[in-house]
N, C-alpha and C positions, 0 to 999 in steps of 0.2 A: 608930270611934275612931282608924283611920289618918287619915281626912280632917279630924279634929278636931286631931290632932298637927300634920298638915300645914299648917294654919290659922295656928298658933302658933309657926310656924319651927322645931318640934322634930323630931327625926328620928322616921322611921316605924317602928314596931316590928316586928321581923322577923317572918315567918309562923310560924306553928306547925309543928311536924316534920311532921303531917300535910298541910302545905299547900306545904312544900318540894320541891323538884325531886329530892332524894335522901333518902329517910328509913331509918329503923331497921326500916320494917316492908318494906323490899326495894324502894320505889318507885325507880325508874330515872330518873335527869336526862336530857333531852335535851342531847347534848353535840353540839359542832360544832367544827371546826378552823379556827381562824383564822390565815392565813399570817403576818399581822404579827408576832403575838406568839410564833409558831410552837410553841402547844399548844392544847388544848380549852377551851371555856368553855361555861357552862351557856346553853342556848337559850332565852330568854324572849321572843322576837319574835312568837311566835304570837298573831295576832289583833289585834297592834298597828298602828297607823295613823301615829300621833303621840307624840312624849314630851316633856314640859314638866319640867324640871329645876329644884326649888328649892331654895335653899340654906338650911342650917340656921343656928342662933344660933352666936355664937364660941364659947360655952362647950362646944359638941359639935363643933368643929374647923370650924364653918362660917363665912361671911364676913357676917353680919348681925350688926351692933351695935345690939343691941334698946335701947340707952340713948341713941343719937343722935337729935337733934332734925330733924323734918321741918319747915321754917318755914312752907310752904304747902301742907299735905296736900290740900286740896281741888282745887286746881289740879294738883298732881302726878297725882292720882286721874283727873282730867277728862282729862288727857293720855293714859291708858290707856284709860278707857271711853268716852269720847266720840269715836264714829265720823263722818266727814262723809257717807258715803254709807248711813247706818243711822239713820234718824231715831229709832226706838225705843231705839237706844243712848243718846239723850241723856236719857231717865229712868232710866237706872241708878242716878244718883247720888241721886235723889229719896228712896230708900229704904236704909237700912241702914248710912248714913255719917254719924250723928249726931256720933259720936266725933272726926270730923275736921273737923267745922264750926266748931268753937269757937276754931280757929288751931293754933299749933304743938304737934304731940305727939311723944311718943317712936317710933322707929322700929318698935319691937315691937307698939305698937298699930296703927300704919299698915299694917304687913306682915300682920296678922291680918284686919284689915278688907278690905283689898284681896283677900287669898287667898280670904276668905270669900266674896266678890262673883265671884270668878273661878269657884269651885266652883259656886256657885249657878246661875251663866250656862251651865256645860257641862252641869249636870244638867238644865236646861231645854231645851237643844238635843237631848236625848235620847241623847247620846253614852254610853258605859259607860267607867267610870272604874275605874282599878286603881293602886293606890299600892304603892312597896317602898322601903327604904332603899338608899342606896349601900354598898358593902361596908366602908367607914370610918365610916359614919354621919354624914358631914357634909353630905348632900345627900339630898332625898327626891326620888323619880322618881314622876310621875303620867302613866300611860300611857292614851292615849285611843283608842277603838276603834269600829267601827260594823260591824254587820251588813250585808255587800255584798248580801243578798238581803231585807233588812229594810226596814221601811217609813220610817224616818227617813232612809235615804239616798236613797230615791226621792223623797221629799218636798223634800231639800236639793237634789236634780240638777234638780227643776223649778223650783225657787226661784232658783237660780243661772244657769238657762237652760243647764245644762252639755250640751254635745254628745257625743252616742254614736253608735257605728255601727250601721246597721240589721243584719238578719239576710238570710242569703242568700234566705230563703224571701219576701222583699219581692218579689224580680224574677221570680217564676215565672210571672207574668200579664203581663209586660213582652213586648210583640211584638216583632218581628223589626227592627233597625236597619240598614237598607241592605243589599246583598248579601254583605256579609261577617259579617254578625252575626246569628245566629238568634234572638237574645232568651231570654226565659226564664231568665236569669243574669245577673250583673254584667259590666261590661266588664273586661278585664285588663291589666295591664301585667307582660310576662314572667313570666306565669302566676300573678301576684298579683291578687287581685280588687280593684277599685277601689270600694270601699262608700261609699254617702252615709252622712254624718253629719247628725244633726238634733238639736235641742234636745230634752231630755228631756220628754215628756208621759205622764202617767199612762194616757191614752187610748191611746197607742202603745205601751204596755209590752209586748204581745205581739209587736211588729215589731222590737224593740231588743234588742241583744246584753246580756248581764249584765254587771254591774260588775266591772272587774278591781281589783286589790289597789292599782295606782295610782292609778285613780279614786277610790278610798276616801280615799287620802291626800291628793289633791286638795280633795276634798269637805269633809273635815275641816279642812284648812288655811284653805279659802274661809270656811268658818263660823266659826272661831277670828279671822279678819282682819276679818270683819263685826262683831265684838262687842269685840275686844281688840287693843291695839296690842302684839306681842310684843316688838319691838325697843325700845318704851319701857319695858317690864316688865324686859327685861333692863339697860337703862340705869340703871333706879332699884334694881336687885339684887333685885328680887321674883323674877325668874328667873336663874339662872346659865347655862342654855342651852335650846335648843328644836331640835328637828329631826325630820324624818320618820324613822320605825322603819325599821331595817334589816330586810329580810325575806331570810332566811338561806339558803332555797333558790334563790332568783333570784341572789342575791349569789355563792352557788357554781358556778352555771351559767355565768355570763358572765365569772368569774373562770376557769375551768377550758378555756371554749371561746374566750375572747377577751383577757383580761387576765394571762394566765400567761405566766412567762419562757419558757416551753418555745416560745412562737410568736414569740419575738423575731427568728428568722431568716426569718419570713415577711413578703411583702409585705401591709401592710393590705388588708384586702376588706371589702365591704359585707353579707357574709354574716350578721352577727350583730346587725345594727343594731335589728331587732325587739325582740330581748331587752333589747338596752341601752336601746332607748326606754321599755320598760315598766317598767325600772328606774331611770334617770336620768332620764327624761322627753325630749321633742323638743328643747329647747333644747341640752342638752349634745350629744345624738344628733346634731343636725346640725353641730356643731363637729366631732366625730370623721368625720362624713360628709365633710366639706370636707377634713379632714386626710388622710383614706384617698384620696380622689379626687385630692388633690395629689400624693400620694406615687406613685400609680401613673402619674400624667400626667408626673412626673419622669423615668419609666425612659427614654423615648426622647430627650430633653433629656440624660441624662446620658451615654448611649452615644454622641450626636453631640459632648458636649463632651469626653468622654474622647478620642475620635478627634482633635478639634482640639488637645488638649493634646499630641498626638505631632507637632505641626507643629515643635518644637523640636529631635527627635532628629536627632543629626548624620546617621544612616545615608540620610534622606530628602532632605538637601542642600537645603532649601528657603530661597531668599533672603529678606530681611527684609520686602519688599514683598509677597511671595507669602503669609507668615505672617501678614501684616497681611490679606491678602485673605480668608483663613481665619477670622481673628476677627470681621471685618465680617459674613462671612457667617454666624457662630454668632449674631451679636448680631440679624442679621435674623430667623433663625428663632426665636429666644428672645421677640422681641417679638411676633410673630404668635402664637407658642406661649400666651402669657401671655394675650392677648385670647381665644383660640380656647377655653382651657382655663377661665376664667371663665365664658364663655357657656355651654360644654357642661355646666358644673356648676349653673348656673342652670336649664335644662331637666330636670336630674335633680330639682332641687330642687321644682319644679313638682308632678312625680309623686308625690314624697313627702308633700307639704303635703295632696294630695288623699287620699292613702292613709292618712294619720293622722290627717285630719280636722282639719288646723291653720288651715284659711284664715279671716283677720281674728282670729286668736285673740289678739293683743296689745291690739286694741282692745276686744276683749268682756271680757277679764279681767285688766285693767291695777288695780294695787293702788296706792292714795295713799299719800304718804311722810307720815310723822309730822312732819318737818322743815318741809314746806310751809306758808307763812304766806299765806293767800288775802287778808288785808287789806292786802298789799303791792303786790298787782297794780295796775298804773296809776300807780304813786307813782314820783316823782323818784328817789326812793332805790335801789328797785330798778332803775330805767333806769342809775343810777350804778354799782351794783354790777355789772351784766352788762355793761356797757362797759367797767370796771374788769378785769373777768375776762377779757375779750377783748384787751384791751391788755397783759394780764400775759403771754399767750403770745406776742405780738409781742416784748415786753421780754425775756423769758428766751432767746428764740431769738437775739437781737441779742447777748445778753451772751455766750451760748455761743460765737457766731461770733468775738467779740472775743478770748475765752480761746484758741481754738481757733489763730487768727492770730498771736496773741502766743505761745505755745507752739512753734507752728511756725518762726518766725523764732529763737527761742531754739535751737531743734533745728539749723536750718540752719548757724546762727553756731557751735555745737559742732560739726557737721561740717567746718567750714571751718577749725575750729582744731585739729582732728584729737583732740576730746576722746572719751574711751572711752566714755561713758555714752551719748554721741549715736549710736555706732555700734551699741552692743549693746541698748539698752533704749529706743530711739525708738520703736518699734512698740508696747511694752507700755506706754509713757505713754499712747499715744491709746487703747488698748483700755480701760484704767483710767480714763482721761477719760470715754468714752463711757458706762461701766458707773456711774460715781458721780454725773454728770451726770443719767442715766436714773433713777437711784435717787432722786435729790433732786428732781425733777420728780414721780415717782410719790408723795411724800408731800405736793407742794405742790397736786397735781391735785384731790384731793377737797375741798380748802378753796375753791378757786377755784370749782368746780362747785356747791358749796353756795350762793354767794353767786347763783347764776343763779335759786333758788327754783323747783325743778321740782316739779310737783304729783304724778306718778306715778312708780313705780320704771322703768318702761319708759323714760320720757324721759330721767330722771338716768341710766339705763346707757348711753343713746344720747349724752349729752352728755358723760359720762365718758370714754366710747371715744373721742368726736371729739378731745377734748382731749388724752388721752394719746398717742392715735395721732399727732396731728398734730406733736407736740413730739418724742416718742421716736424716730419713724421719720426726723425731720430731725436729730436729733442723732447718729443712726446714720449717716445718708448724709453729713453735711456735711463731715466729715474727709476722706473721700475724694472728695467734690466739690470740695475746696480742694485736695488732691493733684493731681487730674485738669486743673483748668481755672485756679483763681486763682493757685496758688503760682508760675507760670510769670511772672505779672505784677507780683506784689506782693513777690517776695524776688528781685529782681536784684542781679547783682554788677558794680559799676562801677569803672572806673579812667582814668587819663588816656589811654590807649591800649589798643587791643585785645589786645595781648601783656600788659599790666600787668593787664587784667581777668582773661584767662585764667589767669594765674599765680595771681592770687587763688583762682580757683575751684579749681583742682587742685594747688594749693601743696603741701597736707598729705594729698591723696588720691591724688595721681599722674594721669597721663594716663591716659584710659580704654583697654581693652584693643581690638585691634582697627583702631586708626587707620592710614590708610594710608601715610603720611609718618613717617619717624623725626622725632622731636622731643628735643632736647636735655634733660639733667636740669635739673629746674625751680630747684633750690637748690645754691648752692655751698656749699663748706666753712664760710665765713665768715657764711652765712646770706642773703646777697644773691641776687636773682633773676639765673639765667642768661640769656645772650642766646637769644632764640627768634624765629625768622624768621617772619613774617606768613605767608608760603607754606607753612609746614607747619601751619597751622592752619585750613586752607580746608574742612575737615570742620567746623568750629566756626561757621564765618560765619553760616551760616542759624540760628543759635541766639544771635545778637546783635543788638542795636540802638544808635543813639545817642538819648540822653536830652534832656530840654529844655536841662540844662546843659552841653551839646556834649561829655558824656562817652561813652566807648566801655564798652557793658553787655553783661552775659550774662545771659539770661532765667533765672529761678529753676528751669526744668526745663532741664538740661543733660544732655549725652551721657556715659554711664558704659560703654557698650559699642557699637562700632561695626563695621561691615562694608562698608568703603567711604567715600567722601566723603560721603554723605549718609544712609544706613541705618544709623541709631543708635538706641540704645534709651537712653532718659531716665532720670534719677534718679527723678522722680516717678512713671513707669509702675512702674519696679522697686519703689519704696517702697509702691506702690499694691496691687501683687501680695502683697508679704510681709503687708501688714496685713490685707488681705483673708482670707488663711490663717490668720492669728493670732486674726482675731477670728471667725471659723467655728469653729476648735477650742475658743476660750476659751467660747462658746455652747453647744458640746456638753457642756464640764464643768460649766458652771454650770447647765445644765439637769438633769444628773444629780444634781448636788450640792443644789439647791434645790428640783428637785422630788420628790425620793425620799429621798436619803439622810439629809438633816438632819429632814424630817418623820417619818421611821421611827424614827430615834433620839429625837427628841422623845417621840413618841407612846409608846416603849418605855419610857423613863425616866419618865414621868408614870405609867404602870401599875405599873410596879415599885416605884415611891415610894407609891402608894396601896396595895399590897399588903404593903409592908413596914410601914406604920402598923397594919395589922390584926394582923399577925404580932408586932408588938412587944406589943400588947395580950394576946398569947396566946390570939387567936381563930382560928379556921378556918372561913372562911365562902367559899362558891364565888363564882368571877368570872363575871359574867353577860355576854351579847352585848349589851346595850343601856348597861350599864355602860361597857364598850370601846368603845361609840358615843360615848357623852358624852365620853370623854377625846379621841377623836378630834376631836368639836366643839370641846373647848376649845383643843386644838392645830392641828388641821387642817381647820377649816371651810372650805366652799367660797365665800368671799368675798373681796373685794378685800383686799390686805394680809396674808393668812392664810397660813401653810404649806401648807394644802391648795389652793392655787391658786384661779383663778377664771376665767371663761371670757374676761374683758377681758384679763387677762394672758397666759394661755394663747394666745389670738389673736393678741395684739401681738407675742409672740416668733415666730410663723409670719410674721406680717406683715413684721417686722423683715428676717427671712431671706429671705423671697420680693423684698423690695424690693433688696437686696443683690445676689441672683442676677439678677434681672431687669435692673437698672440697670448694673451693674459685672461682668456674666458676659463682656464683650467684651475685658475685660482679663485675665479668669482663667477660661477656658471649663472647666478641670478642677473649678471650684468646683460644678458642677453634680453631679458624681461626688460630692463630698464632702456635698452637701445631701442626695442620694439616701440615702446611707448614715446620715448622722445623724438624718435624719427617720424613716428605719424603725424606729431605737432610741428616739428619743423618742416615737415613736407608744405604742409598748410600755410605755414609762415611765410615760406618762400613763394608758394603759388600767389599767395596775397600780395607780398611784395612786388612780384614781376608785374600784377596786372595793375596795381594801384599806387603804388609808392616810386618805384625804380622807372626812370626815364626809358619809355620804349626802346630797347636795344635794337640796332641793326640786324635784320633777320639773316643772319648769316646762314649758310649752308654747312653741312658737315658729314662725312660719310661713316660716322660713330661716335664714340667717345675719345676716339685718337690716342694720346700718349698715355692716357689715364688707363686703359687696359693692361699696358705693360707694368704700371704701378701696381694696380691689383693684383696682377700674378706675381710680381715680385713681394708684395707684402704677404699672399697666401703660402709663397715657398717659406718666407721668413719665420710664419707663423707654426710650419711645421719644426722648424729647428728648434724656436723658444719652447713649444708645447712638448716636445720630447725632452729636451733639455731640464725642463721643469720637472717632468715626471720623474727621471733619472736622479738629478742632482739635488732637488728641493724637497721633494715629497716623500713622505714614509711609505714603504720601508726602502725602496733603493737608495735613499740618501745615505744610508747605513752600510752600503756595500763598500767593498775595496774600492780604489780608485781604478784599479785595471778591469774589475767586473764593471763599473760604472761605466767606463770609456766603451767597452765591448757592448754593453747593451745601448748606449747611446748609439753607436755606429751602426748597429743591426736594425736598431727601431727607426732613425732616421731614415736610412735608406730605404727600407720598406715602405714607410709613409711616402718617401718621394716617388718610389716605383709605383705605388698604387694611386698617387695623384697624377704622374705621367700617362698612366693607363686610362685614367680618366679622361685626360687631356686628348689623348690622340683618338679615343673612342667618339668623342662628341664635337672635336674642332672641325675646322675645314667647312668649305661649302657644301651643302647637301646635293644628293644627285638631283633632287626635285628642284633645286635653285638653278643648276646649271642647265636642267630641261627648260625651265622658264627663259632663261637667257639666250638659249639657242631658239625656242620658238619665237621670242620677242625680236631677235636679229633677223630671222626670216620675214617676219612681218614688215619690219622696216625695210628690207630689200626689195619686198614686193610693191611698195610704195614708191620707194625710189626709182624702181625700174619703169614706172607708170609717167615719169616726169621727163622732160627734153634734158636737164642737167645731168641726170643719171641713167640716162638711156643708153642701152647697147652700142658700141661703137661699130659703125658701118662707114664705108666709103661709097661714093656716087660710081653708078655704073661704069662709066666711061674712065674711072680710074682704076677699076679692078682689073686683075689677069684673067685672062679667058678660062673658064673653068674646064673647056675642051683640051686644055695643053696639060691638064694633070690626069694621069692615069692611074686609078687605085681600083682597077676591074678586078674580077675574080679569075679572070684567065683570057686568053685570045677568042674564046666563043661566046662571052659573056655579051649581055645587051648594056653594057655601060654607058656607051653613047648614046644610046636612043634614050635610055631613062634620063639621062643629064639633060638632053635637049628639051625633054617634056616637062621638066621638074621646074615648079615656079613656087619661091617661098615668099610670101607676102610680106612677113615681117622684115625682108632684107630690102 
């Protein structure tokens, strides 16, 4: 009866008192504390692997308008049921869809037919189905489960060639491997056995480890994806949500040991990654593994950066040239650290990939996208769409450059005119512009990537990552590149004489402090410029030039604080430091607000509103864990553009911070300290969000951080170029060299740094000989168990089908005993 009501978009009837979690007969409900709600809920996750949420008709408070017309019902159903990788799914529409074949039908009819087909498919696959209504009756929940020790899951595992780890007993007959390994057990890494992973085979069952809850979730999802397009069902409002069921015990464990606020003061570690992996999946775990490795690697950099920040303390009496030496030294350390850090992480990843059985996961378990159009392949239209998408990236970046240059010119003009807004709000304008433009590109990027017609989710996510990272990192860095390199040349101030140009620059802001010669007051009482001796402006001569109109000009980067005739700090470096501080502080505030505060508030409000609807009807129904999870799915699912975050967005924020630190740490070494402290907080924020706020994501596998590895590698190369450029063209004393000597110094230093970086990469990169040894050892262990099964046994033919061995003469010579030995030889295994 529950299934029948579900098919017609009606609310599923509540269970009888004897079936509820709390009854008048004294049956106690399983209750569990949910930190986000701050209260207990009824636990209904036991045995659940996946949940489908069906909306009810509008009369029950649902979202299905049963009288709406579906103009092309068969085409709509085909998008749900016909799967390109499953030839059998093409026969789904041949039976039971007669009501849709005659043309437009009402939504109520369409929904009933589609839901009936969904139930028939799920029942046929052998899944266990269980339904219950939402607390306010506007949705129906369908729980899917599989027995982890049953026959169905084993058949699914073999069908999907699912990889599982072997048991320790497989290695008992393995011989010694060299002088340092006695055999009889798997090889290890820091005490953890590196087990072989093989495709499930029923004949190997006794040698394979039992299925975990995460394996059940994945196999259920693979089965669903083989027959149904869940995203299309949600698009057509057949489903309002779908998600892997929360496992309360696992969630509470990783919350208490990993995601709780009480750990906020601790450095992130790798101690709980196996538990996180078994709940969130390897894809999410590799993100947190990189994040933890990054934060721990920041510690020495932050210590050195903090020491370098003391260079300006007056007690040390460091002249400006020595301060600049300290900055250049820190930049050198930072560039080498960036290359070393990423390569060391990659070596750690290789171990985890083997330990978790993730080798070549993406190629084996990629999922086709519903939006993919195979008929477009090879057409001019697709070529034009892809060319347009690439051209759009370039145009957007050029538009941003134009806006930045325009705003900076207005800002400089405001400073020269002494306008208050330019002095107080210039940095906020830059930060605000970065955030607004990044947000705008975040909305444009999905449209552009969709034009490229990617076949699999893996290809789509990689393309989305590249398009977003390319533009957003450029948007975050260009304002600072403009301050450091371009403003000097694009915003000069010119006059008829050198003194006239100097008075225009300093007329409203006054002469810089620390200049060695007394300079008269700039403006007289009547507003005219006072007399200034050229000799008194010797400290400014190295910041001047003569333009093509024979005018005397002062560069856009001019001194604002000096010690002597040449050792001066420019307005560009001063503004650069201020903006870097402001951007990093803003980043921490936005992370707290958008990653935690707003999602928590929205989820709580949604739950409260749902319970309020029930109380208004005078009902008293318990709120369950899966209903809470459905609200998290509605508000904070783990997908791009959601309040629950996504791996693309989370990684992108870290990549932007990484780029700012490595590229402009030379200007503000103390930024490393702020980066360390803010990332410790951010790590715990994201851990809390993933365990308590974000709806549990599908536990996808991964063989590393994917395309992000190339992005971070590109950032570290860019950091070398920018740091060397700043040391040569922006910092005292090399900024006063002739252009010829500056270019020579830049080329030599940049090539030297890149060569050192390359040596670091080739020294550390690649799989270690020990890992290759582990792979070879595991391959032989797998071959050994394969050889003991009939399916993989050595190939032989019956005796009556064999060629007589006596007809083959491979004797030592005419007098040998070849045939006598041959007649007496008996090989039992043949």
